[in-house]
mmCIF file of the N, C-alpha and C atoms, coordinates in Angstrom:
data_MODEL
# 
_entry.id   MODEL 
# 
loop_
_atom_site.group_PDB 
_atom_site.id 
_atom_site.type_symbol 
_atom_site.label_atom_id 
_atom_site.label_alt_id 
_atom_site.label_comp_id 
_atom_site.label_asym_id 
_atom_site.label_entity_id 
_atom_site.label_seq_id 
_atom_site.pdbx_PDB_ins_code 
_atom_site.Cartn_x 
_atom_site.Cartn_y 
_atom_site.Cartn_z 
_atom_site.occupancy 
_atom_site.B_iso_or_equiv 
_atom_site.pdbx_formal_charge 
_atom_site.auth_seq_id 
_atom_site.auth_comp_id 
_atom_site.auth_asym_id 
_atom_site.auth_atom_id 
_atom_site.pdbx_PDB_model_num 
ATOM 1   N N  . MET A 1 1  ? 0.509   27.902  13.583 1.00 0.00 ? 1  MET A N  1 
ATOM 2   C CA . MET A 1 1  ? -0.317  26.609  13.662 1.00 0.00 ? 1  MET A CA 1 
ATOM 3   C C  . MET A 1 1  ? 0.370   25.668  14.460 1.00 0.00 ? 1  MET A C  1 
ATOM 4   N N  . ALA A 1 2  ? -0.362  25.253  15.595 1.00 0.00 ? 2  ALA A N  1 
ATOM 5   C CA . ALA A 1 2  ? 0.644   24.174  16.378 1.00 0.00 ? 2  ALA A CA 1 
ATOM 6   C C  . ALA A 1 2  ? 0.542   22.561  15.551 1.00 0.00 ? 2  ALA A C  1 
ATOM 7   N N  . LYS A 1 3  ? 1.718   22.096  15.995 1.00 0.00 ? 3  LYS A N  1 
ATOM 8   C CA . LYS A 1 3  ? 1.773   20.726  15.284 1.00 0.00 ? 3  LYS A CA 1 
ATOM 9   C C  . LYS A 1 3  ? 0.613   19.784  15.844 1.00 0.00 ? 3  LYS A C  1 
ATOM 10  N N  . GLU A 1 4  ? -0.019  18.914  14.963 1.00 0.00 ? 4  GLU A N  1 
ATOM 11  C CA . GLU A 1 4  ? -0.929  18.073  15.431 1.00 0.00 ? 4  GLU A CA 1 
ATOM 12  C C  . GLU A 1 4  ? -0.043  16.822  15.857 1.00 0.00 ? 4  GLU A C  1 
ATOM 13  N N  . ARG A 1 5  ? -0.592  16.248  16.925 1.00 0.00 ? 5  ARG A N  1 
ATOM 14  C CA . ARG A 1 5  ? -0.100  15.323  17.619 1.00 0.00 ? 5  ARG A CA 1 
ATOM 15  C C  . ARG A 1 5  ? -0.305  13.984  16.740 1.00 0.00 ? 5  ARG A C  1 
ATOM 16  N N  . PHE A 1 6  ? 0.771   12.711  16.781 1.00 0.00 ? 6  PHE A N  1 
ATOM 17  C CA . PHE A 1 6  ? 0.583   11.827  16.233 1.00 0.00 ? 6  PHE A CA 1 
ATOM 18  C C  . PHE A 1 6  ? -0.570  10.797  16.425 1.00 0.00 ? 6  PHE A C  1 
ATOM 19  N N  . GLU A 1 7  ? -0.909  10.998  17.824 1.00 0.00 ? 7  GLU A N  1 
ATOM 20  C CA . GLU A 1 7  ? -2.129  9.971   18.113 1.00 0.00 ? 7  GLU A CA 1 
ATOM 21  C C  . GLU A 1 7  ? -3.340  10.593  17.701 1.00 0.00 ? 7  GLU A C  1 
ATOM 22  N N  . GLU A 1 8  ? -3.353  12.030  17.893 1.00 0.00 ? 8  GLU A N  1 
ATOM 23  C CA . GLU A 1 8  ? -4.595  12.523  17.382 1.00 0.00 ? 8  GLU A CA 1 
ATOM 24  C C  . GLU A 1 8  ? -4.780  12.300  15.608 1.00 0.00 ? 8  GLU A C  1 
ATOM 25  N N  . ALA A 1 9  ? -3.768  12.623  14.985 1.00 0.00 ? 9  ALA A N  1 
ATOM 26  C CA . ALA A 1 9  ? -3.781  12.331  13.453 1.00 0.00 ? 9  ALA A CA 1 
ATOM 27  C C  . ALA A 1 9  ? -4.146  10.806  13.072 1.00 0.00 ? 9  ALA A C  1 
ATOM 28  N N  . LEU A 1 10 ? -3.383  9.744   13.952 1.00 0.00 ? 10 LEU A N  1 
ATOM 29  C CA . LEU A 1 10 ? -4.003  8.438   13.836 1.00 0.00 ? 10 LEU A CA 1 
ATOM 30  C C  . LEU A 1 10 ? -5.339  8.230   14.056 1.00 0.00 ? 10 LEU A C  1 
ATOM 31  N N  . LYS A 1 11 ? -5.918  8.816   15.113 1.00 0.00 ? 11 LYS A N  1 
ATOM 32  C CA . LYS A 1 11 ? -7.220  8.610   15.429 1.00 0.00 ? 11 LYS A CA 1 
ATOM 33  C C  . LYS A 1 11 ? -8.180  9.011   14.384 1.00 0.00 ? 11 LYS A C  1 
ATOM 34  N N  . LYS A 1 12 ? -7.806  10.372  13.860 1.00 0.00 ? 12 LYS A N  1 
ATOM 35  C CA . LYS A 1 12 ? -8.540  10.804  12.655 1.00 0.00 ? 12 LYS A CA 1 
ATOM 36  C C  . LYS A 1 12 ? -8.681  10.131  11.574 1.00 0.00 ? 12 LYS A C  1 
ATOM 37  N N  . LEU A 1 13 ? -7.200  9.406   11.250 1.00 0.00 ? 13 LEU A N  1 
ATOM 38  C CA . LEU A 1 13 ? -7.170  8.667   10.128 1.00 0.00 ? 13 LEU A CA 1 
ATOM 39  C C  . LEU A 1 13 ? -8.114  7.354   10.097 1.00 0.00 ? 13 LEU A C  1 
ATOM 40  N N  . GLU A 1 14 ? -7.982  6.710   11.399 1.00 0.00 ? 14 GLU A N  1 
ATOM 41  C CA . GLU A 1 14 ? -8.877  5.549   11.539 1.00 0.00 ? 14 GLU A CA 1 
ATOM 42  C C  . GLU A 1 14 ? -10.348 5.803   11.367 1.00 0.00 ? 14 GLU A C  1 
ATOM 43  N N  . GLU A 1 15 ? -10.873 7.018   11.754 1.00 0.00 ? 15 GLU A N  1 
ATOM 44  C CA . GLU A 1 15 ? -12.088 7.417   11.672 1.00 0.00 ? 15 GLU A CA 1 
ATOM 45  C C  . GLU A 1 15 ? -12.583 7.567   10.301 1.00 0.00 ? 15 GLU A C  1 
ATOM 46  N N  . ILE A 1 16 ? -11.671 8.088   9.517  1.00 0.00 ? 16 ILE A N  1 
ATOM 47  C CA . ILE A 1 16 ? -11.889 8.617   7.984  1.00 0.00 ? 16 ILE A CA 1 
ATOM 48  C C  . ILE A 1 16 ? -12.074 6.813   7.467  1.00 0.00 ? 16 ILE A C  1 
ATOM 49  N N  . LEU A 1 17 ? -11.258 6.102   7.850  1.00 0.00 ? 17 LEU A N  1 
ATOM 50  C CA . LEU A 1 17 ? -11.233 4.731   7.032  1.00 0.00 ? 17 LEU A CA 1 
ATOM 51  C C  . LEU A 1 17 ? -12.451 3.982   7.530  1.00 0.00 ? 17 LEU A C  1 
ATOM 52  N N  . ARG A 1 18 ? -12.918 4.121   8.552  1.00 0.00 ? 18 ARG A N  1 
ATOM 53  C CA . ARG A 1 18 ? -14.239 3.455   8.973  1.00 0.00 ? 18 ARG A CA 1 
ATOM 54  C C  . ARG A 1 18 ? -15.354 3.965   8.250  1.00 0.00 ? 18 ARG A C  1 
ATOM 55  N N  . LYS A 1 19 ? -15.250 5.259   8.084  1.00 0.00 ? 19 LYS A N  1 
ATOM 56  C CA . LYS A 1 19 ? -16.341 6.181   7.237  1.00 0.00 ? 19 LYS A CA 1 
ATOM 57  C C  . LYS A 1 19 ? -16.462 5.504   6.025  1.00 0.00 ? 19 LYS A C  1 
ATOM 58  N N  . MET A 1 20 ? -15.172 5.663   5.195  1.00 0.00 ? 20 MET A N  1 
ATOM 59  C CA . MET A 1 20 ? -15.109 5.280   3.902  1.00 0.00 ? 20 MET A CA 1 
ATOM 60  C C  . MET A 1 20 ? -15.402 3.641   3.627  1.00 0.00 ? 20 MET A C  1 
ATOM 61  N N  . GLU A 1 21 ? -15.069 2.880   4.532  1.00 0.00 ? 21 GLU A N  1 
ATOM 62  C CA . GLU A 1 21 ? -15.499 1.473   4.322  1.00 0.00 ? 21 GLU A CA 1 
ATOM 63  C C  . GLU A 1 21 ? -16.921 1.069   4.491  1.00 0.00 ? 21 GLU A C  1 
ATOM 64  N N  . THR A 1 22 ? -17.863 2.063   5.047  1.00 0.00 ? 22 THR A N  1 
ATOM 65  C CA . THR A 1 22 ? -19.220 1.682   5.198  1.00 0.00 ? 22 THR A CA 1 
ATOM 66  C C  . THR A 1 22 ? -19.898 2.006   3.832  1.00 0.00 ? 22 THR A C  1 
ATOM 67  N N  . GLY A 1 23 ? -19.216 2.772   2.664  1.00 0.00 ? 23 GLY A N  1 
ATOM 68  C CA . GLY A 1 23 ? -19.712 2.858   1.510  1.00 0.00 ? 23 GLY A CA 1 
ATOM 69  C C  . GLY A 1 23 ? -20.771 3.822   1.439  1.00 0.00 ? 23 GLY A C  1 
ATOM 70  N N  . GLU A 1 24 ? -21.243 4.436   2.452  1.00 0.00 ? 24 GLU A N  1 
ATOM 71  C CA . GLU A 1 24 ? -22.463 5.457   2.460  1.00 0.00 ? 24 GLU A CA 1 
ATOM 72  C C  . GLU A 1 24 ? -21.979 6.896   2.224  1.00 0.00 ? 24 GLU A C  1 
ATOM 73  N N  . MET A 1 25 ? -20.774 7.121   1.882  1.00 0.00 ? 25 MET A N  1 
ATOM 74  C CA . MET A 1 25 ? -20.323 8.501   1.522  1.00 0.00 ? 25 MET A CA 1 
ATOM 75  C C  . MET A 1 25 ? -20.550 8.701   -0.075 1.00 0.00 ? 25 MET A C  1 
ATOM 76  N N  . THR A 1 26 ? -20.985 9.993   -0.368 1.00 0.00 ? 26 THR A N  1 
ATOM 77  C CA . THR A 1 26 ? -20.891 10.511  -1.704 1.00 0.00 ? 26 THR A CA 1 
ATOM 78  C C  . THR A 1 26 ? -19.626 10.385  -2.454 1.00 0.00 ? 26 THR A C  1 
ATOM 79  N N  . LEU A 1 27 ? -19.624 10.555  -3.672 1.00 0.00 ? 27 LEU A N  1 
ATOM 80  C CA . LEU A 1 27 ? -18.228 10.674  -4.337 1.00 0.00 ? 27 LEU A CA 1 
ATOM 81  C C  . LEU A 1 27 ? -17.318 11.657  -3.771 1.00 0.00 ? 27 LEU A C  1 
ATOM 82  N N  . ASP A 1 28 ? -18.105 12.922  -3.606 1.00 0.00 ? 28 ASP A N  1 
ATOM 83  C CA . ASP A 1 28 ? -17.440 14.179  -3.224 1.00 0.00 ? 28 ASP A CA 1 
ATOM 84  C C  . ASP A 1 28 ? -16.847 14.011  -1.801 1.00 0.00 ? 28 ASP A C  1 
ATOM 85  N N  . GLU A 1 29 ? -17.591 13.417  -1.047 1.00 0.00 ? 29 GLU A N  1 
ATOM 86  C CA . GLU A 1 29 ? -17.274 13.196  0.333  1.00 0.00 ? 29 GLU A CA 1 
ATOM 87  C C  . GLU A 1 29 ? -16.174 12.269  0.296  1.00 0.00 ? 29 GLU A C  1 
ATOM 88  N N  . SER A 1 30 ? -16.139 11.158  -0.355 1.00 0.00 ? 30 SER A N  1 
ATOM 89  C CA . SER A 1 30 ? -15.184 10.078  -0.381 1.00 0.00 ? 30 SER A CA 1 
ATOM 90  C C  . SER A 1 30 ? -13.879 10.616  -0.814 1.00 0.00 ? 30 SER A C  1 
ATOM 91  N N  . LEU A 1 31 ? -13.937 11.573  -1.872 1.00 0.00 ? 31 LEU A N  1 
ATOM 92  C CA . LEU A 1 31 ? -12.593 12.299  -2.374 1.00 0.00 ? 31 LEU A CA 1 
ATOM 93  C C  . LEU A 1 31 ? -12.156 13.241  -1.289 1.00 0.00 ? 31 LEU A C  1 
ATOM 94  N N  . LYS A 1 32 ? -12.917 14.046  -0.771 1.00 0.00 ? 32 LYS A N  1 
ATOM 95  C CA . LYS A 1 32 ? -12.473 14.885  0.357  1.00 0.00 ? 32 LYS A CA 1 
ATOM 96  C C  . LYS A 1 32 ? -11.884 14.194  1.778  1.00 0.00 ? 32 LYS A C  1 
ATOM 97  N N  . ALA A 1 33 ? -12.558 12.927  2.091  1.00 0.00 ? 33 ALA A N  1 
ATOM 98  C CA . ALA A 1 33 ? -11.994 12.180  3.071  1.00 0.00 ? 33 ALA A CA 1 
ATOM 99  C C  . ALA A 1 33 ? -10.696 11.400  2.753  1.00 0.00 ? 33 ALA A C  1 
ATOM 100 N N  . PHE A 1 34 ? -10.580 11.112  1.272  1.00 0.00 ? 34 PHE A N  1 
ATOM 101 C CA . PHE A 1 34 ? -9.383  10.409  0.839  1.00 0.00 ? 34 PHE A CA 1 
ATOM 102 C C  . PHE A 1 34 ? -8.255  11.455  0.910  1.00 0.00 ? 34 PHE A C  1 
ATOM 103 N N  . GLU A 1 35 ? -8.422  12.621  0.438  1.00 0.00 ? 35 GLU A N  1 
ATOM 104 C CA . GLU A 1 35 ? -7.625  13.863  0.549  1.00 0.00 ? 35 GLU A CA 1 
ATOM 105 C C  . GLU A 1 35 ? -6.829  13.966  1.882  1.00 0.00 ? 35 GLU A C  1 
ATOM 106 N N  . GLU A 1 36 ? -7.982  13.918  3.086  1.00 0.00 ? 36 GLU A N  1 
ATOM 107 C CA . GLU A 1 36 ? -7.510  14.354  4.306  1.00 0.00 ? 36 GLU A CA 1 
ATOM 108 C C  . GLU A 1 36 ? -6.763  12.993  4.934  1.00 0.00 ? 36 GLU A C  1 
ATOM 109 N N  . GLY A 1 37 ? -7.289  11.860  4.550  1.00 0.00 ? 37 GLY A N  1 
ATOM 110 C CA . GLY A 1 37 ? -6.558  10.553  4.849  1.00 0.00 ? 37 GLY A CA 1 
ATOM 111 C C  . GLY A 1 37 ? -5.088  10.603  4.425  1.00 0.00 ? 37 GLY A C  1 
ATOM 112 N N  . ILE A 1 38 ? -4.763  10.866  3.103  1.00 0.00 ? 38 ILE A N  1 
ATOM 113 C CA . ILE A 1 38 ? -3.347  11.006  2.618  1.00 0.00 ? 38 ILE A CA 1 
ATOM 114 C C  . ILE A 1 38 ? -2.681  11.909  3.473  1.00 0.00 ? 38 ILE A C  1 
ATOM 115 N N  . ARG A 1 39 ? -3.039  13.277  3.750  1.00 0.00 ? 39 ARG A N  1 
ATOM 116 C CA . ARG A 1 39 ? -2.492  14.166  4.691  1.00 0.00 ? 39 ARG A CA 1 
ATOM 117 C C  . ARG A 1 39 ? -2.294  13.706  5.915  1.00 0.00 ? 39 ARG A C  1 
ATOM 118 N N  . LEU A 1 40 ? -3.159  12.882  6.596  1.00 0.00 ? 40 LEU A N  1 
ATOM 119 C CA . LEU A 1 40 ? -2.948  12.544  8.095  1.00 0.00 ? 40 LEU A CA 1 
ATOM 120 C C  . LEU A 1 40 ? -1.889  11.310  7.984  1.00 0.00 ? 40 LEU A C  1 
ATOM 121 N N  . ALA A 1 41 ? -2.018  10.531  6.854  1.00 0.00 ? 41 ALA A N  1 
ATOM 122 C CA . ALA A 1 41 ? -0.952  9.300   6.658  1.00 0.00 ? 41 ALA A CA 1 
ATOM 123 C C  . ALA A 1 41 ? 0.577   9.828   6.457  1.00 0.00 ? 41 ALA A C  1 
ATOM 124 N N  . ARG A 1 42 ? 0.626   10.949  5.687  1.00 0.00 ? 42 ARG A N  1 
ATOM 125 C CA . ARG A 1 42 ? 2.015   11.563  5.599  1.00 0.00 ? 42 ARG A CA 1 
ATOM 126 C C  . ARG A 1 42 ? 2.565   12.201  6.962  1.00 0.00 ? 42 ARG A C  1 
ATOM 127 N N  . LEU A 1 43 ? 1.490   12.771  7.619  1.00 0.00 ? 43 LEU A N  1 
ATOM 128 C CA . LEU A 1 43 ? 1.788   13.287  8.866  1.00 0.00 ? 43 LEU A CA 1 
ATOM 129 C C  . LEU A 1 43 ? 2.388   12.346  9.880  1.00 0.00 ? 43 LEU A C  1 
ATOM 130 N N  . CYS A 1 44 ? 1.571   11.203  9.751  1.00 0.00 ? 44 CYS A N  1 
ATOM 131 C CA . CYS A 1 44 ? 1.931   10.090  10.804 1.00 0.00 ? 44 CYS A CA 1 
ATOM 132 C C  . CYS A 1 44 ? 3.226   9.648   10.481 1.00 0.00 ? 44 CYS A C  1 
ATOM 133 N N  . SER A 1 45 ? 3.533   9.515   9.167  1.00 0.00 ? 45 SER A N  1 
ATOM 134 C CA . SER A 1 45 ? 4.810   8.764   8.620  1.00 0.00 ? 45 SER A CA 1 
ATOM 135 C C  . SER A 1 45 ? 5.840   9.827   9.024  1.00 0.00 ? 45 SER A C  1 
ATOM 136 N N  . GLU A 1 46 ? 5.794   10.972  8.879  1.00 0.00 ? 46 GLU A N  1 
ATOM 137 C CA . GLU A 1 46 ? 6.749   12.080  9.290  1.00 0.00 ? 46 GLU A CA 1 
ATOM 138 C C  . GLU A 1 46 ? 7.059   11.882  10.755 1.00 0.00 ? 46 GLU A C  1 
ATOM 139 N N  . ARG A 1 47 ? 5.975   12.013  11.436 1.00 0.00 ? 47 ARG A N  1 
ATOM 140 C CA . ARG A 1 47 ? 6.289   11.680  12.997 1.00 0.00 ? 47 ARG A CA 1 
ATOM 141 C C  . ARG A 1 47 ? 7.027   10.679  13.375 1.00 0.00 ? 47 ARG A C  1 
ATOM 142 N N  . LEU A 1 48 ? 6.762   9.350   12.891 1.00 0.00 ? 48 LEU A N  1 
ATOM 143 C CA . LEU A 1 48 ? 7.419   8.249   13.217 1.00 0.00 ? 48 LEU A CA 1 
ATOM 144 C C  . LEU A 1 48 ? 8.784   8.193   12.828 1.00 0.00 ? 48 LEU A C  1 
ATOM 145 N N  . ASP A 1 49 ? 9.197   8.922   11.472 1.00 0.00 ? 49 ASP A N  1 
ATOM 146 C CA . ASP A 1 49 ? 10.544  8.980   11.109 1.00 0.00 ? 49 ASP A CA 1 
ATOM 147 C C  . ASP A 1 49 ? 11.183  9.873   12.019 1.00 0.00 ? 49 ASP A C  1 
ATOM 148 N N  . GLU A 1 50 ? 10.617  11.077  12.563 1.00 0.00 ? 50 GLU A N  1 
ATOM 149 C CA . GLU A 1 50 ? 11.067  11.947  13.381 1.00 0.00 ? 50 GLU A CA 1 
ATOM 150 C C  . GLU A 1 50 ? 11.746  11.330  14.644 1.00 0.00 ? 50 GLU A C  1 
ATOM 151 N N  . ALA A 1 51 ? 10.675  10.480  15.205 1.00 0.00 ? 51 ALA A N  1 
ATOM 152 C CA . ALA A 1 51 ? 10.869  9.807   16.436 1.00 0.00 ? 51 ALA A CA 1 
ATOM 153 C C  . ALA A 1 51 ? 12.088  8.580   16.251 1.00 0.00 ? 51 ALA A C  1 
ATOM 154 N N  . GLN A 1 52 ? 12.021  7.944   15.161 1.00 0.00 ? 52 GLN A N  1 
ATOM 155 C CA . GLN A 1 52 ? 13.132  7.114   14.612 1.00 0.00 ? 52 GLN A CA 1 
ATOM 156 C C  . GLN A 1 52 ? 14.419  7.778   14.914 1.00 0.00 ? 52 GLN A C  1 
ATOM 157 N N  . ARG A 1 53 ? 14.534  8.706   14.303 1.00 0.00 ? 53 ARG A N  1 
ATOM 158 C CA . ARG A 1 53 ? 15.892  9.571   14.203 1.00 0.00 ? 53 ARG A CA 1 
ATOM 159 C C  . ARG A 1 53 ? 16.242  9.901   15.471 1.00 0.00 ? 53 ARG A C  1 
ATOM 160 N N  . LYS A 1 54 ? 15.237  10.467  16.419 1.00 0.00 ? 54 LYS A N  1 
ATOM 161 C CA . LYS A 1 54 ? 15.581  10.922  17.740 1.00 0.00 ? 54 LYS A CA 1 
ATOM 162 C C  . LYS A 1 54 ? 15.982  9.535   18.804 1.00 0.00 ? 54 LYS A C  1 
ATOM 163 N N  . VAL A 1 55 ? 15.428  8.409   18.308 1.00 0.00 ? 55 VAL A N  1 
ATOM 164 C CA . VAL A 1 55 ? 16.069  7.276   19.231 1.00 0.00 ? 55 VAL A CA 1 
ATOM 165 C C  . VAL A 1 55 ? 17.307  6.761   18.732 1.00 0.00 ? 55 VAL A C  1 
ATOM 166 N N  . GLU A 1 56 ? 17.489  7.037   17.274 1.00 0.00 ? 56 GLU A N  1 
ATOM 167 C CA . GLU A 1 56 ? 18.787  6.573   16.989 1.00 0.00 ? 56 GLU A CA 1 
ATOM 168 C C  . GLU A 1 56 ? 20.052  7.446   17.444 1.00 0.00 ? 56 GLU A C  1 
ATOM 169 N N  . LEU A 1 57 ? 19.485  8.894   17.535 1.00 0.00 ? 57 LEU A N  1 
ATOM 170 C CA . LEU A 1 57 ? 20.461  9.884   17.971 1.00 0.00 ? 57 LEU A CA 1 
ATOM 171 C C  . LEU A 1 57 ? 20.912  9.437   19.443 1.00 0.00 ? 57 LEU A C  1 
ATOM 172 N N  . LEU A 1 58 ? 19.705  9.094   20.243 1.00 0.00 ? 58 LEU A N  1 
ATOM 173 C CA . LEU A 1 58 ? 19.825  8.836   21.562 1.00 0.00 ? 58 LEU A CA 1 
ATOM 174 C C  . LEU A 1 58 ? 20.772  7.743   21.955 1.00 0.00 ? 58 LEU A C  1 
ATOM 175 N N  . LEU A 1 59 ? 20.848  6.746   21.199 1.00 0.00 ? 59 LEU A N  1 
ATOM 176 C CA . LEU A 1 59 ? 21.349  5.582   21.203 1.00 0.00 ? 59 LEU A CA 1 
ATOM 177 C C  . LEU A 1 59 ? 22.899  5.513   20.640 1.00 0.00 ? 59 LEU A C  1 
ATOM 178 N N  . LYS A 1 60 ? 23.250  6.791   20.028 1.00 0.00 ? 60 LYS A N  1 
ATOM 179 C CA . LYS A 1 60 ? 24.549  6.879   19.276 1.00 0.00 ? 60 LYS A CA 1 
ATOM 180 C C  . LYS A 1 60 ? 25.692  6.630   20.493 1.00 0.00 ? 60 LYS A C  1 
ATOM 181 N N  . GLU A 1 61 ? 26.480  5.902   20.275 1.00 0.00 ? 61 GLU A N  1 
ATOM 182 C CA . GLU A 1 61 ? 27.824  5.742   21.029 1.00 0.00 ? 61 GLU A CA 1 
ATOM 183 C C  . GLU A 1 61 ? 29.029  5.828   20.261 1.00 0.00 ? 61 GLU A C  1 
ATOM 184 N N  . GLU A 1 62 ? 29.818  6.731   20.731 1.00 0.00 ? 62 GLU A N  1 
ATOM 185 C CA . GLU A 1 62 ? 31.335  6.818   20.021 1.00 0.00 ? 62 GLU A CA 1 
ATOM 186 C C  . GLU A 1 62 ? 31.087  6.870   18.531 1.00 0.00 ? 62 GLU A C  1 
ATOM 187 N N  . ASP A 1 63 ? 30.245  7.729   18.040 1.00 0.00 ? 63 ASP A N  1 
ATOM 188 C CA . ASP A 1 63 ? 30.009  8.025   16.723 1.00 0.00 ? 63 ASP A CA 1 
ATOM 189 C C  . ASP A 1 63 ? 29.431  6.784   15.909 1.00 0.00 ? 63 ASP A C  1 
ATOM 190 N N  . LYS A 1 64 ? 28.832  6.068   16.536 1.00 0.00 ? 64 LYS A N  1 
ATOM 191 C CA . LYS A 1 64 ? 28.363  4.789   16.061 1.00 0.00 ? 64 LYS A CA 1 
ATOM 192 C C  . LYS A 1 64 ? 27.011  4.560   16.357 1.00 0.00 ? 64 LYS A C  1 
ATOM 193 N N  . VAL A 1 65 ? 25.912  4.487   15.427 1.00 0.00 ? 65 VAL A N  1 
ATOM 194 C CA . VAL A 1 65 ? 24.565  4.342   15.955 1.00 0.00 ? 65 VAL A CA 1 
ATOM 195 C C  . VAL A 1 65 ? 24.483  2.855   16.178 1.00 0.00 ? 65 VAL A C  1 
ATOM 196 N N  . MET A 1 66 ? 23.885  2.711   17.491 1.00 0.00 ? 66 MET A N  1 
ATOM 197 C CA . MET A 1 66 ? 23.336  1.345   17.791 1.00 0.00 ? 66 MET A CA 1 
ATOM 198 C C  . MET A 1 66 ? 21.841  1.204   17.903 1.00 0.00 ? 66 MET A C  1 
ATOM 199 N N  . ILE A 1 67 ? 21.264  0.413   16.695 1.00 0.00 ? 67 ILE A N  1 
ATOM 200 C CA . ILE A 1 67 ? 19.987  0.352   16.655 1.00 0.00 ? 67 ILE A CA 1 
ATOM 201 C C  . ILE A 1 67 ? 19.466  -0.899  17.429 1.00 0.00 ? 67 ILE A C  1 
ATOM 202 N N  . LYS A 1 68 ? 18.849  -0.928  18.510 1.00 0.00 ? 68 LYS A N  1 
ATOM 203 C CA . LYS A 1 68 ? 18.432  -1.898  19.462 1.00 0.00 ? 68 LYS A CA 1 
ATOM 204 C C  . LYS A 1 68 ? 16.911  -2.293  19.085 1.00 0.00 ? 68 LYS A C  1 
ATOM 205 N N  . PRO A 1 69 ? 16.599  -3.565  19.220 1.00 0.00 ? 69 PRO A N  1 
ATOM 206 C CA . PRO A 1 69 ? 14.972  -3.782  19.110 1.00 0.00 ? 69 PRO A CA 1 
ATOM 207 C C  . PRO A 1 69 ? 14.357  -3.380  20.254 1.00 0.00 ? 69 PRO A C  1 
ATOM 208 N N  . PHE A 1 70 ? 13.006  -2.909  20.052 1.00 0.00 ? 70 PHE A N  1 
ATOM 209 C CA . PHE A 1 70 ? 12.042  -2.464  21.082 1.00 0.00 ? 70 PHE A CA 1 
ATOM 210 C C  . PHE A 1 70 ? 11.850  -3.702  22.069 1.00 0.00 ? 70 PHE A C  1 
ATOM 211 N N  . MET A 1 71 ? 11.371  -3.425  22.934 1.00 0.00 ? 71 MET A N  1 
ATOM 212 C CA . MET A 1 71 ? 11.191  -4.276  24.069 1.00 0.00 ? 71 MET A CA 1 
ATOM 213 C C  . MET A 1 71 ? 9.990   -5.338  23.584 1.00 0.00 ? 71 MET A C  1 
ATOM 214 N N  . GLY A 1 72 ? 10.226  -6.518  23.592 1.00 0.00 ? 72 GLY A N  1 
ATOM 215 C CA . GLY A 1 72 ? 9.424   -7.538  23.053 1.00 0.00 ? 72 GLY A CA 1 
ATOM 216 C C  . GLY A 1 72 ? 9.621   -7.972  21.753 1.00 0.00 ? 72 GLY A C  1 
ATOM 217 N N  . GLU A 1 73 ? 10.390  -7.399  20.860 1.00 0.00 ? 73 GLU A N  1 
ATOM 218 C CA . GLU A 1 73 ? 10.923  -7.836  19.594 1.00 0.00 ? 73 GLU A CA 1 
ATOM 219 C C  . GLU A 1 73 ? 12.376  -8.640  19.932 1.00 0.00 ? 73 GLU A C  1 
ATOM 220 N N  . GLU A 1 74 ? 12.430  -9.695  18.881 1.00 0.00 ? 74 GLU A N  1 
ATOM 221 C CA . GLU A 1 74 ? 13.742  -10.400 19.043 1.00 0.00 ? 74 GLU A CA 1 
ATOM 222 C C  . GLU A 1 74 ? 14.665  -9.859  17.980 1.00 0.00 ? 74 GLU A C  1 
ATOM 223 N N  . SER A 1 75 ? 15.761  -9.827  18.329 1.00 0.00 ? 75 SER A N  1 
ATOM 224 C CA . SER A 1 75 ? 16.961  -9.508  17.167 1.00 0.00 ? 75 SER A CA 1 
ATOM 225 C C  . SER A 1 75 ? 17.234  -10.486 16.223 1.00 0.00 ? 75 SER A C  1 
ATOM 226 N N  . ASP A 1 76 ? 17.371  -10.276 15.110 1.00 0.00 ? 76 ASP A N  1 
ATOM 227 C CA . ASP A 1 76 ? 17.731  -11.442 14.039 1.00 0.00 ? 76 ASP A CA 1 
ATOM 228 C C  . ASP A 1 76 ? 19.134  -12.181 14.209 1.00 0.00 ? 76 ASP A C  1 
ATOM 229 N N  . GLY A 1 77 ? 19.749  -11.575 14.892 1.00 0.00 ? 77 GLY A N  1 
ATOM 230 C CA . GLY A 1 77 ? 21.133  -12.026 15.103 1.00 0.00 ? 77 GLY A CA 1 
ATOM 231 C C  . GLY A 1 77 ? 21.444  -12.678 16.430 1.00 0.00 ? 77 GLY A C  1 
# 
């Protein structure tokens, strides 16, 4: 089974949320959607964690990780 892409999982998660917010789903449909939403949220979280680890690894200099803010973010220091 191929890995689901972050963007695809996020889009599905947003779709589930929109459907649940309408209040027109049965209890069984809501529970099934909730289960799928939890799975997708965990998958998205894992993908973001993987991306963060890769970025930190790429920024590693002389055995010291230098975490730099993304473009548009200001540093606190």
